[in-house]
N, C-alpha and C positions, 0 to 999 in steps of 0.2 A: 695696859700701856707698859712699854719697856723703856728703861732709862739706863744710860751709862753714867755711873756715879763714882766718886772717890770716897772710899771708906776712911774716915778720920781715925778710927780706932785701930783698924788693921793696916793702915798706911798703904792701901793698894786700890787699884781700879777694879770695879766689878760691875756686873749687869744686873739690874733689878728686873725680874720677870713678873708678869701678872700683877703689876702695881695698881691697886684700886684707887688710891688717892692721886689726883693730878698734881704733879710737881712742876715748879717753875725753874727753868734753866738758870743757873747762877745762884740759886738759893741753897741754903743749908737746912736739911730737915732731919728730924729724928725718926728712925725707922726701926721696927722690931724685926730682927733676923732670927731664923731658927738654926741653931747649931746642935745637931744631934737631938737629944731630948729636951734641951733647954732653949729658952728664948732670951736674946740679949738686945738691948737698945743701942744702936750705933748712930753716929752722926754722919750723914752723907751729903757731900757737895754735888749737886746735879750738874753734870758736864754737858749732856745732850739727850734729846729724846730720840729713841730709835724707832723707825717705822717698821711695821710688820712685814 
């Protein structure tokens, strides 16, 4: 599933690709993101679900 989300840590909108966990629009979830060789936990506010 693909979602348009607002990244609370980076203060910007981004798109989550290939998200395995179903997310609810309007909810805030913790998601692990990969930055280079490291993984960080970011809080994302789900704005909308994008159709394929």
